[in-house]
C-alpha positions as CSV (number, residue, x, y, z in Angstrom):
1,M,26.4,168.3,40.0
2,K,24.9,168.7,36.5
3,K,26.7,165.6,35.3
4,S,25.4,163.6,38.3
5,L,21.8,164.6,37.6
6,I,22.1,163.6,34.0
7,V,23.6,160.2,35.0
8,L,20.8,159.7,37.5
9,L,18.2,160.4,34.9
10,V,19.8,158.0,32.5
11,V,19.9,155.3,35.2
12,L,16.2,155.8,35.8
13,M,15.6,155.5,32.1
14,A,17.6,152.3,32.0
15,F,15.5,150.9,34.8
16,S,12.3,151.7,33.1
17,A,13.6,150.4,29.8
18,T,14.6,147.1,31.5
19,V,11.1,146.8,32.9
20,F,9.7,147.2,29.4
21,A,12.1,144.6,28.1
22,Q,11.1,142.1,30.8
23,G,7.4,142.7,30.5
24,G,6.7,139.7,28.4
25,T,6.6,138.7,24.8
26,E,6.0,141.7,22.6
27,A,4.0,141.7,19.4
28,D,5.9,142.0,16.2
29,K,7.4,145.5,16.1
30,G,7.5,145.7,12.4
31,Y,11.3,145.6,12.3
32,D,14.2,143.4,13.4
33,I,16.7,146.1,14.3
34,Y,16.3,149.9,14.8
35,V,19.3,152.1,13.9
36,Y,19.4,155.7,15.2
37,N,21.8,157.9,13.1
38,S,22.8,161.3,14.4
39,K,24.6,162.3,11.2
40,G,21.8,164.2,9.5
41,E,23.9,165.1,6.5
42,N,23.7,161.5,5.1
43,A,20.1,160.8,6.1
44,A,18.8,159.9,2.7
45,Q,21.9,157.8,1.8
46,F,21.7,156.0,5.2
47,A,18.1,155.1,4.6
48,E,19.0,153.8,1.1
49,M,21.8,151.6,2.7
50,C,19.4,150.2,5.2
51,A,17.0,149.2,2.4
52,A,19.9,147.6,0.6
53,Y,20.8,145.5,3.7
54,E,17.2,144.5,4.1
55,A,17.0,143.4,0.4
56,E,20.2,141.5,0.7
57,T,19.6,139.7,4.0
58,G,15.9,139.8,4.7
59,V,16.5,141.5,8.1
60,R,14.0,144.4,8.5
61,V,15.7,147.6,9.5
62,K,14.0,150.7,10.9
63,N,16.2,153.7,10.6
64,F,16.0,157.3,11.9
65,S,18.3,160.2,11.2
66,I,18.2,163.5,13.1
67,G,18.0,166.7,11.1
68,S,21.3,168.2,9.9
69,G,22.8,170.5,12.5
70,Q,20.3,169.6,15.2
71,D,21.2,168.5,18.7
72,H,20.3,164.8,18.8
73,M,20.6,164.1,22.5
74,E,17.0,165.0,23.6
75,T,15.5,162.9,20.8
76,L,17.8,160.0,21.6
77,R,16.9,160.2,25.3
78,S,13.2,160.1,24.3
79,E,13.8,157.1,22.1
80,M,15.7,155.3,24.8
81,N,12.8,155.8,27.2
82,S,10.3,154.2,24.8
83,R,9.2,150.6,24.4
84,S,11.0,150.6,21.0
85,M,14.6,151.5,21.9
86,P,17.2,151.7,19.1
87,S,19.3,148.5,18.7
88,I,22.1,150.7,17.4
89,F,22.5,154.3,18.4
90,S,25.0,157.2,18.0
91,I,27.4,158.4,20.6
92,Q,29.3,161.6,19.6
93,G,32.5,161.0,21.4
94,M,33.5,160.9,25.0
95,K,31.5,164.0,25.9
96,E,28.3,161.9,25.5
97,L,29.7,158.5,26.7
98,A,29.1,158.9,30.4
99,E,25.3,159.1,30.0
100,W,25.0,155.9,28.0
101,S,27.8,153.8,29.6
102,Q,26.9,154.7,33.3
103,G,23.2,154.3,32.5
104,G,23.8,150.8,31.2
105,F,22.7,151.4,27.7
106,A,26.0,151.1,25.8
107,L,27.5,147.7,25.5
108,D,31.2,147.4,26.2
109,L,32.4,145.8,23.0
110,T,35.4,144.3,24.7
111,T,32.9,141.8,26.1
112,V,32.1,140.5,22.6
113,T,34.8,138.0,22.0
114,T,33.5,135.7,19.3
115,G,32.4,135.9,15.7
116,N,33.3,138.3,12.9
117,F,31.9,141.3,14.9
118,G,34.0,140.4,17.9
119,K,37.2,140.3,15.7
120,M,36.3,143.6,14.1
121,A,35.7,145.3,17.5
122,A,39.0,143.9,18.8
123,A,40.9,145.3,15.8
124,I,39.8,148.9,16.4
125,P,43.1,150.8,17.0
126,Q,43.4,152.0,20.6
127,G,43.6,155.7,19.5
128,L,40.3,155.4,17.7
129,R,38.3,153.7,20.5
130,L,35.4,155.2,22.4
131,T,36.7,154.9,25.9
132,S,37.1,156.9,29.1
133,N,39.9,154.8,30.6
134,G,41.7,153.1,27.8
135,K,40.4,149.7,28.7
136,T,36.8,149.7,27.5
137,S,35.4,150.2,24.0
138,Y,31.9,151.4,23.4
139,G,31.4,151.9,19.7
140,I,32.3,151.2,16.1
141,P,33.6,154.4,14.5
142,Y,31.4,156.0,11.9
143,N,34.5,157.2,10.0
144,V,37.4,159.5,10.5
145,E,37.1,163.2,9.8
146,G,39.5,166.1,9.7
147,Y,39.5,169.8,9.4
148,G,41.7,172.8,8.7
149,F,41.7,175.8,6.4
150,I,40.2,174.7,3.0
151,V,41.9,176.3,0.0
152,D,41.3,176.2,-3.7
153,R,44.4,175.2,-5.7
154,D,43.3,177.4,-8.6
155,M,43.0,180.4,-6.3
156,L,46.6,179.8,-5.2
157,A,47.6,179.5,-8.9
158,E,46.2,183.0,-9.6
159,L,47.8,184.5,-6.5
160,F,51.3,182.9,-6.8
161,G,51.5,181.4,-10.4
162,S,50.4,178.0,-11.5
163,A,53.9,176.6,-11.5
164,N,54.3,177.4,-7.8
165,V,51.1,175.8,-6.4
166,D,52.5,172.6,-5.0
167,A,55.5,174.4,-3.5
168,V,53.3,177.2,-2.0
169,L,51.0,174.6,-0.5
170,A,53.8,172.6,1.0
171,D,55.4,175.7,2.5
172,I,52.1,177.1,3.9
173,K,51.7,173.8,5.7
174,A,55.3,174.1,7.1
175,A,55.2,177.9,7.8
176,T,55.5,179.4,11.2
177,Y,52.7,181.4,12.7
178,G,54.5,184.6,12.1
179,E,54.8,183.8,8.4
180,W,51.2,182.8,8.3
181,E,50.1,186.1,9.8
182,T,52.3,188.0,7.3
183,L,50.7,186.0,4.4
184,V,47.2,186.8,5.7
185,K,47.9,190.6,5.9
186,A,49.7,190.5,2.5
187,I,46.7,188.9,0.8
188,D,44.3,191.4,2.4
189,A,46.4,194.3,1.1
190,W,46.6,192.6,-2.3
191,I,42.8,192.3,-2.5
192,A,42.6,196.1,-2.0
193,V,45.5,197.0,-4.3
194,P,47.1,194.1,-6.3
195,K,50.8,194.3,-6.7
196,A,53.8,191.9,-6.8
197,T,54.5,191.8,-3.0
198,S,56.9,189.2,-1.7
199,V,56.1,186.9,1.2
200,K,58.2,184.3,3.0
201,L,56.8,180.8,3.7
202,N,58.9,178.2,5.4
203,G,61.8,180.5,4.8
204,K,61.3,180.6,1.1
205,T,60.3,183.7,-0.9
206,Y,57.2,183.9,-3.1
207,S,55.7,186.8,-5.0
208,L,52.0,187.6,-5.3
209,A,50.7,188.3,-8.8
210,S,50.9,191.8,-10.2
211,S,47.2,191.7,-11.2
212,K,44.0,189.9,-10.4
213,G,42.7,186.9,-12.3
214,T,39.2,185.4,-12.9
215,L,38.9,183.9,-9.5
216,S,41.1,186.2,-7.4
217,G,39.2,189.2,-8.9
218,K,36.2,188.0,-6.9
219,L,37.9,188.1,-3.5
220,T,36.3,190.2,-0.8
221,G,38.4,189.0,2.1
222,V,40.9,186.4,3.2
223,F,38.6,184.1,5.3
224,A,35.1,182.8,5.0
225,V,33.9,182.4,8.6
226,M,30.6,181.2,10.0
227,G,30.1,183.8,12.6
228,A,26.7,182.5,13.6
229,E,27.9,178.9,14.1
230,K,29.6,178.8,17.6
231,W,30.8,175.2,17.2
232,T,33.2,176.3,14.5
233,Y,35.2,178.6,16.7
234,G,34.1,176.9,20.0
235,D,34.4,173.2,19.5
236,H,36.8,173.0,16.5
237,F,39.0,176.0,16.6
238,I,39.6,175.7,20.4
239,N,40.3,172.0,20.0
240,V,43.4,172.9,18.0
241,A,44.7,174.8,21.0
242,L,43.9,172.0,23.4
243,N,46.3,169.8,21.5
244,A,49.2,171.8,22.9
245,V,48.4,170.4,26.4
246,F,46.5,167.1,25.8
247,A,47.5,164.3,23.5
248,N,44.0,162.8,23.5
249,P,40.5,163.0,24.9
250,V,41.3,160.7,27.8
251,E,44.0,163.0,29.1
252,A,41.6,166.0,28.9
253,N,38.9,164.0,30.7
254,E,41.2,163.1,33.5
255,A,42.8,166.6,33.9
256,D,43.0,168.0,37.4
257,E,42.7,171.7,38.2
258,A,46.4,172.4,37.8
259,K,46.5,170.8,34.4
260,I,43.4,172.8,33.3
261,K,45.1,176.0,34.5
262,S,48.2,175.0,32.4
263,L,46.1,175.7,29.3
264,K,46.5,179.4,29.8
265,G,49.2,179.9,27.2
266,A,47.5,177.8,24.6
267,L,44.2,179.6,25.1
268,L,45.9,182.9,24.7
269,A,47.2,181.7,21.4
270,Y,43.7,180.5,20.5
271,A,42.3,184.0,21.2
272,Q,45.0,185.7,19.2
273,A,44.6,183.3,16.2
274,L,40.8,183.8,16.3
275,D,41.3,187.6,16.3
276,L,43.5,187.3,13.2
277,K,41.0,185.1,11.4
278,T,38.0,187.3,12.1
279,S,39.8,190.5,11.3
280,Y,40.1,189.7,7.6
281,L,36.6,188.5,6.7
282,A,35.1,187.9,3.3
283,G,31.4,188.9,2.8
284,A,28.9,188.2,0.1
285,K,29.1,191.8,-1.2
286,G,32.4,193.1,0.1
287,K,34.7,193.0,3.0
288,A,33.0,191.9,6.2
289,V,33.7,193.1,9.8
290,R,32.9,191.8,13.2
291,G,29.6,193.1,14.6
292,Q,26.0,192.1,15.1
293,D,25.6,191.4,11.4
294,F,28.5,188.9,11.5
295,V,26.8,186.7,14.1
296,S,23.5,186.7,12.3
297,S,22.4,183.3,11.0
298,A,20.8,185.1,8.1
299,N,24.1,186.4,6.9
300,Y,26.9,184.2,8.2
301,G,25.3,180.9,8.9
302,Y,26.5,177.6,7.5
303,D,24.9,177.8,4.1
304,Q,25.7,181.5,3.6
305,T,29.4,181.0,4.4
306,V,29.7,178.0,2.2
307,Q,28.3,180.1,-0.6
308,I,30.9,182.9,0.1
309,F,33.7,180.4,-0.2
310,A,32.3,178.5,-3.2
311,D,31.8,181.9,-5.0
312,S,35.6,182.5,-4.6
313,K,35.2,185.4,-2.3
314,A,37.6,184.1,0.3
315,V,41.0,182.3,0.1
316,F,40.6,180.2,3.2
317,F,37.6,178.5,4.8
318,K,38.0,176.7,8.2
319,Q,35.9,173.6,7.8
320,G,36.1,169.8,7.6
321,N,35.7,167.2,4.9
322,W,32.1,166.9,5.9
323,A,31.6,170.2,4.0
324,F,32.6,168.7,0.7
325,G,29.1,167.9,-0.4
326,N,27.9,171.4,0.5
327,I,30.7,173.0,-1.5
328,E,30.2,170.6,-4.4
329,G,26.5,171.5,-4.5
330,V,27.3,175.1,-5.1
331,N,30.5,174.9,-7.2
332,K,31.2,171.4,-8.5
333,A,34.3,172.4,-10.4
334,Q,35.9,174.1,-7.3
335,S,35.1,171.1,-5.1
336,A,37.6,168.9,-7.1
337,R,40.5,171.4,-6.4
338,L,40.4,171.6,-2.6
339,E,43.1,170.9,0.0
340,F,43.6,171.5,3.7
341,V,46.3,173.6,5.3
342,P,46.7,173.6,9.1
343,V,45.1,176.0,11.5
344,K,48.2,177.7,13.1
345,M,48.4,179.4,16.5
346,P,51.1,181.7,18.0
347,Y,52.3,179.2,20.6
348,Q,55.4,179.8,22.6
349,S,57.5,176.7,23.4
350,Q,56.4,177.0,27.1
351,D,52.7,176.7,26.1
352,V,53.2,173.1,25.0
353,K,52.7,171.0,28.0
354,R,52.6,167.5,26.4
355,T,55.0,164.8,27.5
356,D,55.3,163.1,24.2
357,G,57.9,165.5,22.7
358,T,55.4,167.4,20.4
359,T,56.8,170.7,19.3
360,V,55.3,174.0,18.2
361,A,56.3,173.3,14.6
362,Q,54.5,169.9,14.7
363,L,51.4,171.5,16.1
364,N,51.3,174.1,13.4
365,S,51.9,171.7,10.5
366,S,49.2,169.2,11.5
367,I,45.4,169.0,11.3
368,P,43.0,167.3,13.7
369,V,41.9,163.9,12.4
370,F,39.5,162.0,14.7
371,V,36.4,159.9,15.0
372,P,33.5,162.2,15.5
373,N,30.8,159.6,16.0
374,Y,30.3,156.0,17.0
375,Y,27.7,153.3,16.5
376,A,26.9,151.8,19.9
377,V,25.0,148.6,20.5
378,N,22.2,148.8,23.1
379,A,23.0,146.6,26.0
380,L,19.3,146.5,27.0
381,V,17.7,145.0,23.9
382,P,17.3,141.2,23.7
383,K,20.4,139.1,22.9
384,A,19.0,138.1,19.6
385,E,18.5,141.7,18.6
386,Q,22.0,142.5,19.7
387,Q,23.3,139.8,17.4
388,K,21.4,141.2,14.5
389,A,22.9,144.6,15.3
390,F,26.4,143.0,15.3
391,D,25.7,141.5,11.9
392,F,24.5,144.8,10.5
393,L,27.6,146.7,11.6
394,Y,29.9,144.0,10.3
395,W,28.2,144.0,6.9
396,M,28.3,147.8,6.8
397,N,32.1,147.9,7.4
398,N,33.2,144.8,5.5
399,S,30.8,144.0,2.6
400,E,31.4,145.5,-0.8
401,T,27.9,147.1,-0.7
402,G,28.4,148.5,2.8
403,K,31.9,149.9,2.0
404,K,30.6,151.5,-1.2
405,Y,28.0,153.4,0.7
406,I,30.5,154.6,3.3
407,V,33.0,155.8,0.7
408,E,30.9,156.8,-2.3
409,K,27.5,157.8,-0.9
410,F,28.4,159.1,2.6
411,A,31.8,160.5,1.3
412,F,33.4,159.1,4.5
413,I,36.9,158.0,5.1
414,P,36.6,154.5,6.6
415,Y,38.1,154.3,10.1
416,N,40.1,151.2,9.1
417,A,41.4,152.6,5.8
418,D,45.0,152.0,4.8
419,P,46.4,155.5,3.9
420,A,49.0,153.8,1.7
421,T,46.4,152.4,-0.7
422,M,43.1,154.2,0.1
423,S,41.6,157.0,-1.9
424,V,38.1,158.4,-1.8
425,P,36.1,160.2,-4.5
426,N,36.5,163.7,-3.1
427,S,39.4,166.1,-2.8
428,L,39.1,166.9,0.9
429,G,39.0,163.2,1.9
430,N,42.2,162.6,0.0
431,S,43.8,165.6,1.6
432,I,43.1,164.1,5.0
433,I,44.5,160.7,3.9
434,D,47.7,162.5,2.9
435,Y,48.0,164.0,6.4
436,I,47.4,160.6,8.0
437,A,50.0,159.0,5.7
438,S,52.6,161.6,6.7
439,G,51.7,161.4,10.4
440,N,50.9,165.1,10.7
441,T,47.7,164.7,12.7
442,L,46.3,166.0,15.9
443,T,43.4,164.5,17.9
444,A,40.1,165.7,19.5
445,P,40.8,166.5,23.2
446,Y,37.8,168.7,23.3
447,H,35.8,165.5,23.4
448,G,37.3,165.0,26.9
449,A,36.3,168.4,28.2
450,P,32.9,168.9,29.9
451,A,30.1,168.3,27.3
452,S,28.9,171.9,27.0
453,W,32.2,173.7,27.7
454,S,33.7,174.3,24.2
455,G,30.6,175.2,22.2
456,D,27.7,176.2,24.5
457,V,29.9,178.0,27.1
458,V,33.1,179.3,25.5
459,G,31.7,179.5,22.0
460,L,28.7,181.4,23.2
461,R,30.8,183.9,25.2
462,V,33.0,184.5,22.2
463,M,30.0,185.0,19.9
464,E,28.1,187.4,22.2
465,S,31.0,189.4,23.6
466,Y,33.8,189.4,21.1
467,L,32.7,188.6,17.6
468,T,30.4,191.6,17.9
469,K,33.4,193.8,18.9
470,R,35.4,195.5,16.1
471,N,38.8,195.6,17.9
472,W,40.4,193.2,20.4
473,T,43.1,193.9,22.9
474,Q,45.6,191.8,24.9
475,A,43.1,192.2,27.8
476,D,40.5,190.5,25.6
477,Y,42.8,187.6,24.9
478,E,43.4,187.3,28.7
479,A,39.6,187.4,29.4
480,I,38.8,184.7,26.9
481,A,41.5,182.4,28.2
482,D,40.6,183.0,31.9
483,Y,36.9,182.5,31.3
484,A,37.5,179.2,29.4
485,I,39.7,177.9,32.3
486,K,37.2,179.0,35.0
487,E,34.2,177.4,33.3
488,W,36.0,174.1,32.6
489,I,36.9,173.8,36.3
490,A,33.3,174.8,37.3
491,L,31.7,172.2,34.9
492,K,34.1,169.3,35.7
């Protein structure tokens, strides 16, 4: 019902926008194209790139970027209902696609068959396309992003010896969930009382250091966790579990009630893994615990938790490559030493419902890598304006100037990068490229779930009812999983 009402409103917006567009010759608007960017983290750099394009081509570009961390949809709806609609706008994955495709705003790029832009759109790999049915394509990818547990190589050197860093990293990546859980508990005990404890990773034995070093002496916990940011344990952490059942967002979007119910085992694994992560928390001044303080934005919001990790108070920090600039701003030296290890979950073989042969071991040795955001072309602006939008997007992704902004200024991984030859000027981006090259990647099926389900519904319930609770039980795991399934079915 909710989805139907939203689509109806967007259709009405499209009708009024069409009336505006057909209302006669407009006076000069002061720009040739209007680009709406929902990636607030690169607002200044995006504006600089638009100015560079204008200087190079003479095409006047109006640009607008939403504030970092803000929900962009209400602002975008308002802009789409104005006389000066964006020529290019952002769609953050399939969860937002229905509004703009069914409302007639988003141009299906498969209908653009000529020119350089048409060739570029046709060359987007199927797995990276913004589509609800595998046939359409509604956007040019912003970039590819990935996430996992971020770890500082120098911290591992102090914990396990500098000669063992590469081997430890490789074996953490390949370790079972049981080995991962043992490692977490061993590090927690070591922080309290350092001693040369042995742990097994991927079947190989490693010994923790007998004493603390410069960095490891600062540790207050194993994990830096943004307790106040429900998208981190709603959208992204739960997405890892969804990969056990859905190979891609389209499968999630098309799931029937029986398929949604088959998520039970994976969601139980999610709850158990989240319990582990939030039981060994690092704080700014000492070990942290679940409770009201932990979900306070004044204490465990985005910036505060970046600070905790950058101050070497935690070993692991579940975030994505988008956090590189934030970490670099606090600790530039550390930012050059970062790598990803996978988020692991205690799946049983029967929890994996995919039909492509994916195994528990593959799930637990891979990280999600996906397109988080797309540039869509407005189907309702005049054809001449659409062509200018095509030209801008082609320039952005193919000219030396445009590519320099994407890689160096935005710190993005281009969606069309060749992992065999591509490198980017930041450690986390290169770690993701390594996962792409090895094929150890997951997708973003949470984009195919109902739009509010993972963050605003499940994430909020977890925040309010569980992250404020000191101890969890099997009954809590069951309740989290059952609630997630019930709400998905209700929202579908």
